[in-house]
N, C-alpha and C positions, 0 to 999 in steps of 0.2 A: 503859110503864115510865118514859119520859122525862117525861111529863106529871105522873106521881106525884112524881117527884123535884123538878120545878119547883114543885109545890104545897108540898112539904115545905121547900124552900129559901125560898119566899115566907113560910111560917109562921115560919121562923127569923128572917127579916128583920123581920116584924111584931113578934116578941117583943123583938128588939134595939131597934127603934125605939120601942116602947112603954116600954121602960126608959129611953131617952135623952130623949125629947120630953115636956115637960110638956103636959098636956091630952089625952094618949092613954093609955088603960089597957086592959089585957087580963087576963082572970081566970086563964088557964092555957094549957097546951099544946094541949089539945083545942080550946079556943076559937080559938087561933091557927090551927090547921089548918082549922077551919070558916071563919074569916075569909079565909084564903088561897083556899079553894074558892069562897066567895061572891064575892070580888073577881075571880077568874078567870071565873066565870059572868057577872058584871056587865060585865066587859070584853068578853066574847064577844057578849052580846046587847044590852045597854043602851047601851054606849059608842058603837057605830056609829050608833044612832038619834039620840043626843044630838049627835054630830058632824054628822050630816046636817041636823038641824033648826037648829043654830046655825052653819051654814056661813057666812052673811054676817058674823056677829060674829068668827068665826075668821079670815076673810079680811081684815077691817078691822084686826084686831090682829096681823096677820102670824103667826098660829098660836099666839099667847100665850093665847088663850081655851081652848086644850086643857088648860092647867093648871087652869082653873076646872072643866072637865068632869071631870078626874081627882079634884079635891076633892069634887065632887058624888058621884062613884062611892064614895069613902071614906065620905061621910056616909050614903049609902044602905046601905053595909055595916054602918055603926054602927046603923042602924035595924033591920036584919034579923037581926043576931047579938046575943044577949043578953050575952055575956061580953066584948064589945068596946065601948069608949066613947071618943068623941071630943068634946072640949068645945065646939068651934065651927068656923067656916069656916076661920080662919087655921091652926088646928092641923091640920085636914084637908089644907089646902094644903101645909104644910110636910111633913106625913107622906107625902103622895102624891109630892112631889118626891124626898124621901129614899128612899122605897120604890122609885121608878123607878131611882135610882142603885144601890141595893143589889141589886135584881133583875138589872140588867144586869151588874153585877160578878159575882154568883153564877152567873148563867146562862152567862157566858163560860167558866166552869169545865166546863160540860157539852158544849162543842163537840166534835164528832168530829174526830179527826185522821186524815184520809184522804189 
């Protein structure tokens, strides 16, 4: 249930960011949910491989290359989902940075108080 809520909150963040950022467009709510699901899958399967293969670049840049990996994940989601469009690398980079902040803020609302 918590995973489903995280995907829905990510979809809300995608809709908000698509309305704020130039160069990012989403066609509707269903596309936003699909984008959130695809981003979750890419983060689960592709991101660890990209981090492993670019480990030297990540170490040399003191971890800043992770931002580039996140932008590549957004560009991959752009290619996989029809109703989602990102105009270029810089738009994907800004989108990924802001999406990370939005997701961390929204996911902090889901923390269990035990």
